[in-house]
Every structure is written in C-alpha cells, then in structure tokens.
Backbone of each chain as nested JSON, in Angstrom:
{
  "chains": [
    {"id": "A", "residues": [
      {"number": 1, "name": "MET", "atoms": {"N": [-14.064, -153.82, 200.058], "CA": [-14.199, -153.885, 198.602], "C": [-12.809, -153.98, 197.976]}},
      {"number": 2, "name": "GLU", "atoms": {"N": [-12.62, -154.986, 197.14], "CA": [-11.312, -155.203, 196.555], "C": [-11.06, -154.21, 195.426]}},
      {"number": 3, "name": "GLN", "atoms": {"N": [-9.873, -153.605, 195.454], "CA": [-9.528, -152.628, 194.436], "C": [-9.172, -153.335, 193.134]}},
      {"number": 4, "name": "LYS", "atoms": {"N": [-9.755, -152.876, 192.022], "CA": [-9.455, -153.475, 190.725], "C": [-8.101, -152.972, 190.246]}},
      {"number": 5, "name": "LYS", "atoms": {"N": [-7.226, -153.916, 189.891], "CA": [-5.879, -153.542, 189.474], "C": [-5.798, -153.405, 187.959]}},
      {"number": 6, "name": "GLU", "atoms": {"N": [-4.798, -152.657, 187.531], "CA": [-4.596, -152.446, 186.101], "C": [-3.898, -153.645, 185.478]}},
      {"number": 7, "name": "GLN", "atoms": {"N": [-4.14, -153.818, 184.179], "CA": [-3.493, -154.905, 183.453], "C": [-1.996, -154.634, 183.348]}},
      {"number": 8, "name": "TYR", "atoms": {"N": [-1.216, -155.677, 183.554], "CA": [0.244, -155.535, 183.551], "C": [0.806, -155.757, 182.15]}},
      {"number": 9, "name": "ALA", "atoms": {"N": [1.768, -154.954, 181.786], "CA": [2.53, -155.178, 180.554], "C": [3.983, -154.857, 180.847]}},
      {"number": 10, "name": "GLN", "atoms": {"N": [4.872, -155.678, 180.337], "CA": [6.298, -155.524, 180.623], "C": [6.779, -154.112, 180.29]}},
      {"number": 11, "name": "PRO", "atoms": {"N": [7.548, -153.502, 181.192], "CA": [8.077, -152.165, 180.899], "C": [9.13, -152.229, 179.795]}},
      {"number": 12, "name": "VAL", "atoms": {"N": [9.036, -151.299, 178.857], "CA": [9.93, -151.312, 177.696], "C": [10.485, -149.914, 177.465]}},
      {"number": 13, "name": "VAL", "atoms": {"N": [11.778, -149.852, 177.146], "CA": [12.382, -148.599, 176.703], "C": [12.882, -148.804, 175.278]}},
      {"number": 14, "name": "VAL", "atoms": {"N": [12.601, -147.831, 174.434], "CA": [13.033, -147.887, 173.033], "C": [13.965, -146.714, 172.77]}},
      {"number": 15, "name": "LYS", "atoms": {"N": [15.123, -147.019, 172.188], "CA": [16.093, -145.967, 171.872], "C": [15.912, -145.527, 170.43]}},
      {"number": 16, "name": "HIS", "atoms": {"N": [15.888, -144.221, 170.214], "CA": [15.747, -143.661, 168.874], "C": [17.04, -142.953, 168.515]}},
      {"number": 17, "name": "GLU", "atoms": {"N": [17.585, -143.294, 167.376], "CA": [18.841, -142.687, 166.936], "C": [18.546, -141.567, 165.952]}},
      {"number": 18, "name": "LEU", "atoms": {"N": [18.954, -140.363, 166.289], "CA": [18.827, -139.272, 165.342], "C": [19.943, -139.363, 164.317]}},
      {"number": 19, "name": "LEU", "atoms": {"N": [19.667, -138.873, 163.121], "CA": [20.72, -138.84, 162.12], "C": [21.859, -137.961, 162.603]}}
    ]},
    {"id": "B", "residues": [
      {"number": 1, "name": "MET", "atoms": {"N": [10.491, -131.367, 161.036], "CA": [10.422, -132.723, 161.584], "C": [11.746, -133.428, 161.314]}},
      {"number": 2, "name": "ALA", "atoms": {"N": [12.343, -133.958, 162.32], "CA": [13.641, -134.601, 162.169], "C": [13.499, -135.943, 161.473]}},
      {"number": 3, "name": "ASP", "atoms": {"N": [14.471, -136.253, 160.609], "CA": [14.515, -137.58, 160.017], "C": [15.083, -138.531, 161.047]}},
      {"number": 4, "name": "LEU", "atoms": {"N": [14.451, -139.67, 161.181], "CA": [14.875, -140.589, 162.218], "C": [15.361, -141.886, 161.613]}},
      {"number": 5, "name": "ALA", "atoms": {"N": [16.437, -142.377, 162.126], "CA": [16.917, -143.695, 161.746], "C": [16.066, -144.73, 162.472]}},
      {"number": 6, "name": "PRO", "atoms": {"N": [16.197, -146.003, 162.108], "CA": [15.393, -147.03, 162.768], "C": [15.577, -147.008, 164.279]}},
      {"number": 7, "name": "THR", "atoms": {"N": [14.511, -147.379, 164.972], "CA": [14.565, -147.4, 166.426], "C": [15.105, -148.735, 166.904]}},
      {"number": 8, "name": "THR", "atoms": {"N": [15.51, -148.768, 168.151], "CA": [16.065, -149.976, 168.732], "C": [15.376, -150.259, 170.052]}},
      {"number": 9, "name": "THR", "atoms": {"N": [14.736, -151.42, 170.156], "CA": [14.245, -151.852, 171.454], "C": [15.42, -152.488, 172.17]}},
      {"number": 10, "name": "LEU", "atoms": {"N": [15.787, -151.92, 173.297], "CA": [17.026, -152.326, 173.943], "C": [16.936, -153.759, 174.436]}},
      {"number": 11, "name": "SER", "atoms": {"N": [18.014, -154.485, 174.236], "CA": [18.025, -155.898, 174.585], "C": [18.177, -156.093, 176.085]}},
      {"number": 12, "name": "ARG", "atoms": {"N": [17.632, -157.178, 176.552], "CA": [17.744, -157.526, 177.965], "C": [18.991, -158.368, 178.174]}},
      {"number": 13, "name": "THR", "atoms": {"N": [19.626, -158.205, 179.302], "CA": [20.782, -159.031, 179.61], "C": [20.528, -159.749, 180.92]}},
      {"number": 14, "name": "THR", "atoms": {"N": [21.202, -160.866, 181.094], "CA": [21.016, -161.616, 182.33], "C": [21.859, -161.03, 183.454]}},
      {"number": 15, "name": "GLY", "atoms": {"N": [22.951, -160.362, 183.113], "CA": [23.786, -159.759, 184.137], "C": [23.08, -158.584, 184.775]}},
      {"number": 16, "name": "SER", "atoms": {"N": [23.28, -158.411, 186.071], "CA": [22.58, -157.35, 186.771], "C": [23.578, -156.424, 187.436]}},
      {"number": 17, "name": "SER", "atoms": {"N": [23.416, -155.114, 187.192], "CA": [24.299, -154.172, 187.859], "C": [23.691, -153.693, 189.166]}},
      {"number": 18, "name": "ILE", "atoms": {"N": [22.423, -154.013, 189.383], "CA": [21.781, -153.659, 190.649], "C": [21.917, -154.838, 191.604]}},
      {"number": 19, "name": "ASP", "atoms": {"N": [22.36, -154.552, 192.801], "CA": [22.56, -155.589, 193.805], "C": [21.213, -155.995, 194.395]}},
      {"number": 20, "name": "ARG", "atoms": {"N": [20.763, -157.195, 194.052], "CA": [19.443, -157.645, 194.501], "C": [19.354, -157.814, 196.018]}},
      {"number": 21, "name": "ALA", "atoms": {"N": [20.492, -157.901, 196.672], "CA": [20.471, -158.076, 198.126], "C": [20.219, -156.759, 198.854]}},
      {"number": 22, "name": "ARG", "atoms": {"N": [20.241, -155.653, 198.11], "CA": [20.117, -154.341, 198.761], "C": [18.991, -153.505, 198.148]}},
      {"number": 23, "name": "LEU", "atoms": {"N": [17.92, -154.153, 197.77], "CA": [16.853, -153.432, 197.075], "C": [16.185, -152.384, 197.958]}},
      {"number": 24, "name": "ASP", "atoms": {"N": [16.284, -152.588, 199.277], "CA": [15.677, -151.612, 200.184], "C": [16.651, -150.503, 200.561]}},
      {"number": 25, "name": "ARG", "atoms": {"N": [17.843, -150.533, 199.95], "CA": [18.85, -149.51, 200.256], "C": [19.255, -148.705, 199.027]}},
      {"number": 26, "name": "ILE", "atoms": {"N": [18.769, -149.112, 197.853], "CA": [19.166, -148.445, 196.609], "C": [18.023, -147.557, 196.127]}},
      {"number": 27, "name": "VAL", "atoms": {"N": [18.333, -146.282, 195.897], "CA": [17.352, -145.376, 195.3], "C": [17.792, -145.046, 193.878]}},
      {"number": 28, "name": "LEU", "atoms": {"N": [16.813, -144.748, 193.038], "CA": [17.079, -144.433, 191.636], "C": [16.774, -142.97, 191.382]}},
      {"number": 29, "name": "ARG", "atoms": {"N": [17.634, -142.353, 190.58], "CA": [17.482, -140.926, 190.289], "C": [17.824, -140.699, 188.82]}},
      {"number": 30, "name": "SER", "atoms": {"N": [17.055, -139.843, 188.153], "CA": [17.363, -139.558, 186.749], "C": [18.664, -138.774, 186.656]}},
      {"number": 31, "name": "SER", "atoms": {"N": [19.407, -139.003, 185.578], "CA": [20.675, -138.309, 185.379], "C": [20.421, -136.828, 185.099]}},
      {"number": 32, "name": "PRO", "atoms": {"N": [21.356, -135.965, 185.481], "CA": [21.138, -134.514, 185.356], "C": [20.878, -134.05, 183.927]}},
      {"number": 33, "name": "ASP", "atoms": {"N": [21.467, -134.712, 182.94], "CA": [21.331, -134.269, 181.553], "C": [20.091, -134.828, 180.863]}},
      {"number": 34, "name": "VAL", "atoms": {"N": [19.253, -135.527, 181.606], "CA": [18.086, -136.17, 180.998], "C": [16.823, -135.405, 181.35]}},
      {"number": 35, "name": "GLN", "atoms": {"N": [16.055, -135.076, 180.314], "CA": [14.776, -134.415, 180.517], "C": [13.672, -135.315, 179.985]}},
      {"number": 36, "name": "GLY", "atoms": {"N": [12.583, -135.396, 180.728], "CA": [11.491, -136.27, 180.328], "C": [10.17, -135.539, 180.292]}},
      {"number": 37, "name": "THR", "atoms": {"N": [9.305, -135.985, 179.398], "CA": [7.95, -135.443, 179.359], "C": [6.996, -136.566, 178.999]}},
      {"number": 38, "name": "MET", "atoms": {"N": [5.803, -136.531, 179.591], "CA": [4.834, -137.594, 179.35], "C": [3.819, -137.157, 178.305]}},
      {"number": 39, "name": "MET", "atoms": {"N": [3.536, -138.056, 177.37], "CA": [2.544, -137.781, 176.334], "C": [1.712, -139.034, 176.123]}},
      {"number": 40, "name": "ASP", "atoms": {"N": [0.406, -138.919, 176.333], "CA": [-0.507, -140.042, 176.113], "C": [-0.084, -141.294, 176.872]}},
      {"number": 41, "name": "GLY", "atoms": {"N": [0.356, -141.117, 178.106], "CA": [0.708, -142.263, 178.93], "C": [2.093, -142.808, 178.693]}},
      {"number": 42, "name": "GLU", "atoms": {"N": [2.781, -142.31, 177.676], "CA": [4.156, -142.729, 177.433], "C": [5.084, -141.566, 177.753]}},
      {"number": 43, "name": "THR", "atoms": {"N": [6.322, -141.892, 178.047], "CA": [7.292, -140.863, 178.407], "C": [8.382, -140.788, 177.348]}},
      {"number": 44, "name": "VAL", "atoms": {"N": [8.714, -139.574, 176.958], "CA": [9.831, -139.344, 176.044], "C": [10.978, -138.765, 176.86]}},
      {"number": 45, "name": "LEU", "atoms": {"N": [12.132, -139.403, 176.77], "CA": [13.319, -138.947, 177.483], "C": [14.327, -138.419, 176.479]}},
      {"number": 46, "name": "LEU", "atoms": {"N": [14.878, -137.262, 176.76], "CA": [15.903, -136.68, 175.904], "C": [17.196, -136.567, 176.694]}},
      {"number": 47, "name": "ASP", "atoms": {"N": [18.241, -137.222, 176.201], "CA": [19.555, -137.141, 176.839], "C": [20.328, -136.014, 176.168]}},
      {"number": 48, "name": "LEU", "atoms": {"N": [20.431, -134.897, 176.859], "CA": [21.058, -133.713, 176.275], "C": [22.549, -133.912, 176.041]}},
      {"number": 49, "name": "SER", "atoms": {"N": [23.151, -134.861, 176.729], "CA": [24.592, -135.069, 176.576], "C": [24.926, -135.864, 175.321]}},
      {"number": 50, "name": "THR", "atoms": {"N": [23.958, -136.606, 174.787], "CA": [24.228, -137.436, 173.61], "C": [23.351, -137.071, 172.418]}},
      {"number": 51, "name": "GLY", "atoms": {"N": [22.251, -136.343, 172.663], "CA": [21.32, -136.037, 171.579], "C": [20.385, -137.179, 171.263]}},
      {"number": 52, "name": "ARG", "atoms": {"N": [20.476, -138.271, 172.003], "CA": [19.568, -139.392, 171.765], "C": [18.277, -139.181, 172.547]}},
      {"number": 53, "name": "TYR", "atoms": {"N": [17.208, -139.78, 172.023], "CA": [15.993, -139.775, 172.825], "C": [15.417, -141.176, 172.902]}},
      {"number": 54, "name": "TYR", "atoms": {"N": [14.602, -141.383, 173.909], "CA": [14.079, -142.706, 174.239], "C": [12.594, -142.574, 174.542]}},
      {"number": 55, "name": "THR", "atoms": {"N": [11.868, -143.659, 174.355], "CA": [10.471, -143.675, 174.773], "C": [10.246, -144.834, 175.732]}},
      {"number": 56, "name": "LEU", "atoms": {"N": [9.426, -144.567, 176.728], "CA": [9.042, -145.578, 177.712], "C": [7.556, -145.86, 177.557]}},
      {"number": 57, "name": "ASN", "atoms": {"N": [7.181, -147.128, 177.615], "CA": [5.757, -147.45, 177.561], "C": [5.101, -147.126, 178.908]}},
      {"number": 58, "name": "ARG", "atoms": {"N": [3.854, -147.538, 179.049], "CA": [3.089, -147.105, 180.216], "C": [3.748, -147.501, 181.545]}},
      {"number": 59, "name": "LEU", "atoms": {"N": [4.095, -148.782, 181.692], "CA": [4.691, -149.197, 182.963], "C": [6.086, -148.597, 183.127]}},
      {"number": 60, "name": "GLY", "atoms": {"N": [6.816, -148.49, 182.026], "CA": [8.115, -147.828, 182.105], "C": [7.977, -146.404, 182.604]}},
      {"number": 61, "name": "SER", "atoms": {"N": [6.903, -145.745, 182.188], "CA": [6.658, -144.373, 182.625], "C": [6.325, -144.314, 184.111]}},
      {"number": 62, "name": "VAL", "atoms": {"N": [5.545, -145.291, 184.569], "CA": [5.218, -145.346, 186.002], "C": [6.502, -145.504, 186.816]}},
      {"number": 63, "name": "ILE", "atoms": {"N": [7.379, -146.384, 186.346], "CA": [8.651, -146.597, 187.044], "C": [9.485, -145.318, 187.024]}},
      {"number": 64, "name": "TRP", "atoms": {"N": [9.539, -144.681, 185.853], "CA": [10.339, -143.451, 185.723], "C": [9.861, -142.371, 186.696]}},
      {"number": 65, "name": "GLU", "atoms": {"N": [8.557, -142.286, 186.878], "CA": [8.003, -141.269, 187.78], "C": [8.484, -141.459, 189.21]}},
      {"number": 66, "name": "HIS", "atoms": {"N": [8.851, -142.7, 189.55], "CA": [9.335, -142.974, 190.908], "C": [10.836, -142.726, 191.058]}},
      {"number": 67, "name": "CYS", "atoms": {"N": [11.502, -142.424, 189.958], "CA": [12.967, -142.293, 190.005], "C": [13.366, -140.852, 190.321]}},
      {"number": 68, "name": "THR", "atoms": {"N": [13.014, -140.426, 191.52], "CA": [13.291, -139.051, 191.932], "C": [14.356, -138.987, 193.016]}},
      {"number": 69, "name": "GLY", "atoms": {"N": [14.937, -140.144, 193.34], "CA": [15.929, -140.164, 194.407], "C": [15.316, -140.356, 195.777]}},
      {"number": 70, "name": "GLN", "atoms": {"N": [13.993, -140.552, 195.822], "CA": [13.307, -140.722, 197.103], "C": [12.925, -142.18, 197.361]}},
      {"number": 71, "name": "SER", "atoms": {"N": [12.499, -142.879, 196.319], "CA": [11.981, -144.24, 196.476], "C": [13.084, -145.268, 196.269]}},
      {"number": 72, "name": "THR", "atoms": {"N": [13.111, -146.269, 197.151], "CA": [14.021, -147.388, 196.93], "C": [13.415, -148.308, 195.866]}},
      {"number": 73, "name": "ILE", "atoms": {"N": [14.232, -149.226, 195.373], "CA": [13.719, -150.194, 194.404], "C": [12.616, -151.031, 195.044]}},
      {"number": 74, "name": "ALA", "atoms": {"N": [12.779, -151.342, 196.314], "CA": [11.736, -152.093, 197.02], "C": [10.435, -151.288, 197.076]}},
      {"number": 75, "name": "ASP", "atoms": {"N": [10.543, -149.987, 197.272], "CA": [9.351, -149.128, 197.286], "C": [8.653, -149.154, 195.924]}},
      {"number": 76, "name": "ILE", "atoms": {"N": [9.445, -149.036, 194.865], "CA": [8.882, -149.011, 193.51], "C": [8.219, -150.348, 193.202]}},
      {"number": 77, "name": "HIS", "atoms": {"N": [8.883, -151.424, 193.6], "CA": [8.325, -152.766, 193.387], "C": [6.98, -152.905, 194.1]}},
      {"number": 78, "name": "ALA", "atoms": {"N": [6.912, -152.437, 195.322], "CA": [5.661, -152.518, 196.082], "C": [4.56, -151.705, 195.408]}},
      {"number": 79, "name": "ALA", "atoms": {"N": [4.928, -150.544, 194.883], "CA": [3.941, -149.692, 194.212], "C": [3.396, -150.368, 192.958]}},
      {"number": 80, "name": "ILE", "atoms": {"N": [4.275, -151.046, 192.22], "CA": [3.842, -151.749, 191.003], "C": [2.889, -152.888, 191.359]}},
      {"number": 81, "name": "CYS", "atoms": {"N": [3.267, -153.673, 192.364], "CA": [2.435, -154.82, 192.757], "C": [1.08, -154.365, 193.293]}},
      {"number": 82, "name": "ASP", "atoms": {"N": [1.07, -153.191, 193.911], "CA": [-0.17, -152.665, 194.464], "C": [-1.111, -152.171, 193.37]}},
      {"number": 83, "name": "ARG", "atoms": {"N": [-0.526, -151.733, 192.266], "CA": [-1.318, -151.074, 191.22], "C": [-1.67, -151.998, 190.055]}},
      {"number": 84, "name": "PHE", "atoms": {"N": [-0.794, -152.987, 189.791], "CA": [-0.979, -153.828, 188.605], "C": [-1.227, -155.285, 188.99]}},
      {"number": 85, "name": "GLU", "atoms": {"N": [-1.908, -155.977, 188.094], "CA": [-2.175, -157.406, 188.271], "C": [-0.953, -158.174, 187.789]}},
      {"number": 86, "name": "VAL", "atoms": {"N": [-0.073, -158.539, 188.72], "CA": [1.186, -159.169, 188.319], "C": [1.739, -159.992, 189.479]}},
      {"number": 87, "name": "VAL", "atoms": {"N": [2.423, -161.074, 189.129], "CA": [3.121, -161.869, 190.138], "C": [4.332, -161.075, 190.621]}},
      {"number": 88, "name": "SER", "atoms": {"N": [4.545, -161.086, 191.915], "CA": [5.59, -160.259, 192.518], "C": [6.968, -160.503, 191.904]}},
      {"number": 89, "name": "SER", "atoms": {"N": [7.313, -161.762, 191.681], "CA": [8.655, -162.076, 191.174], "C": [8.86, -161.535, 189.761]}},
      {"number": 90, "name": "ARG", "atoms": {"N": [7.804, -161.604, 188.949], "CA": [7.934, -161.083, 187.583], "C": [8.073, -159.561, 187.606]}},
      {"number": 91, "name": "ALA", "atoms": {"N": [7.283, -158.922, 188.453], "CA": [7.37, -157.461, 188.545], "C": [8.777, -157.033, 188.952]}},
      {"number": 92, "name": "LEU", "atoms": {"N": [9.374, -157.772, 189.881], "CA": [10.72, -157.413, 190.335], "C": [11.754, -157.644, 189.235]}},
      {"number": 93, "name": "ASP", "atoms": {"N": [11.655, -158.78, 188.551], "CA": [12.601, -159.053, 187.459], "C": [12.519, -157.972, 186.383]}},
      {"number": 94, "name": "ASP", "atoms": {"N": [11.293, -157.624, 186.002], "CA": [11.112, -156.613, 184.953], "C": [11.619, -155.243, 185.408]}},
      {"number": 95, "name": "LEU", "atoms": {"N": [11.358, -154.922, 186.664], "CA": [11.807, -153.63, 187.202], "C": [13.331, -153.54, 187.181]}},
      {"number": 96, "name": "ILE", "atoms": {"N": [13.992, -154.589, 187.637], "CA": [15.456, -154.567, 187.684], "C": [16.043, -154.564, 186.275]}},
      {"number": 97, "name": "ASP", "atoms": {"N": [15.434, -155.331, 185.368], "CA": [15.903, -155.328, 183.974], "C": [15.824, -153.924, 183.378]}},
      {"number": 98, "name": "LEU", "atoms": {"N": [14.677, -153.28, 183.569], "CA": [14.507, -151.935, 183.004], "C": [15.488, -150.955, 183.644]}},
      {"number": 99, "name": "ALA", "atoms": {"N": [15.605, -151.017, 184.963], "CA": [16.513, -150.096, 185.653], "C": [17.945, -150.285, 185.163]}},
      {"number": 100, "name": "ASN", "atoms": {"N": [18.352, -151.532, 184.975], "CA": [19.707, -151.787, 184.486], "C": [19.909, -151.232, 183.076]}},
      {"number": 101, "name": "GLU", "atoms": {"N": [18.891, -151.349, 182.24], "CA": [18.991, -150.788, 180.888], "C": [19.151, -149.273, 180.945]}},
      {"number": 102, "name": "LEU", "atoms": {"N": [18.341, -148.649, 181.781], "CA": [18.39, -147.186, 181.875], "C": [19.715, -146.72, 182.474]}},
      {"number": 103, "name": "ILE", "atoms": {"N": [20.242, -147.484, 183.409], "CA": [21.553, -147.159, 183.986], "C": [22.636, -147.308, 182.92]}},
      {"number": 104, "name": "ARG", "atoms": {"N": [22.554, -148.391, 182.161], "CA": [23.56, -148.651, 181.126], "C": [23.532, -147.565, 180.046]}},
      {"number": 105, "name": "GLU", "atoms": {"N": [22.355, -147.027, 179.768], "CA": [22.234, -145.966, 178.759], "C": [22.579, -144.594, 179.327]}},
      {"number": 106, "name": "GLY", "atoms": {"N": [22.846, -144.532, 180.627], "CA": [23.209, -143.256, 181.24], "C": [22.025, -142.387, 181.603]}},
      {"number": 107, "name": "LEU", "atoms": {"N": [20.83, -142.969, 181.612], "CA": [19.625, -142.187, 181.901], "C": [19.295, -142.167, 183.386]}},
      {"number": 108, "name": "LEU", "atoms": {"N": [19.733, -143.196, 184.093], "CA": [19.442, -143.333, 185.522], "C": [20.73, -143.491, 186.302]}},
      {"number": 109, "name": "GLN", "atoms": {"N": [20.674, -143.061, 187.55], "CA": [21.78, -143.29, 188.467], "C": [21.228, -144.0, 189.69]}},
      {"number": 110, "name": "GLN", "atoms": {"N": [22.008, -144.924, 190.236], "CA": [21.592, -145.574, 191.473], "C": [22.462, -145.071, 192.611]}},
      {"number": 111, "name": "GLU", "atoms": {"N": [21.83, -144.906, 193.759], "CA": [22.545, -144.419, 194.933], "C": [22.205, -145.308, 196.116]}},
      {"number": 112, "name": "ARG", "atoms": {"N": [23.202, -145.585, 196.926], "CA": [22.964, -146.322, 198.172], "C": [22.583, -145.329, 199.255]}},
      {"number": 113, "name": "ARG", "atoms": {"N": [21.703, -145.742, 200.13], "CA": [21.392, -144.85, 201.248], "C": [21.332, -145.626, 202.545]}}
    ]}
  ]
}
C-alpha cells in the first residue's frame, strides 16, 4: 500500500524586528 | 504585548555557504543562544544574543527539528522526500537555501563529521 505524502510548500523563515 | 516593526521575509541568494559536494558529511545544529518553540505547526525562534525572533513555516519547522547535530543534510533531504510530495532536486535546493539563510542569521551552525 502506497503511503500518502503531504503537500509540499517551500520552507520559509521570516525575521521579526523588535523596536 | 510588544510593538513590532514590519517583518522581513529573508531574501534568497544564489551563493551557497554549504558545500554541496559534502552533503553526507555536514550536520546542522542550532546555535547555543537560540531557543525554539512550536505553535500550531510553526516554529518561533528567539535569538537571545540579538533579541530578534523568527518564524518558520511548516516545512521550515520540520527541517529545524532535524537540526540537532545528528542528521546530515543528506539525511534531512531524504526525510523530506520521504514525507512530502516533491521533486528531489527542488527539495534539496530549498533545504540548502533555508539552511544558508539560518546560518547567515546566526541561528544554525554547520559541522563537518
């Protein structure tokens, strides 16, 4: 039985600047 | 609640600080001053040395979970391809791009073994 894979989305990192 | 300035999605660069010829010899490890916690499938990273914080989306979080100093980049790539519907070459490009960004921001360290 073939394992169902998860949908792929590009990995992203977001930087947050504190005041 | 802290007031926050606008966020920045970090830009991708074509230059690579990770040696693609040694993907099975390089392990990734989070930097000592970085603490992470997962919330709703996303990861929040706090760099105690700079006071900055970062968020990783779902796949970024999966990659981060592998950055314990045990898995090589090749191991992480294999895990992604095994779990997600993706062409191998794209998964590798995205993985290396993200790792380079995290290294450049001081969140990750790479070690040869």
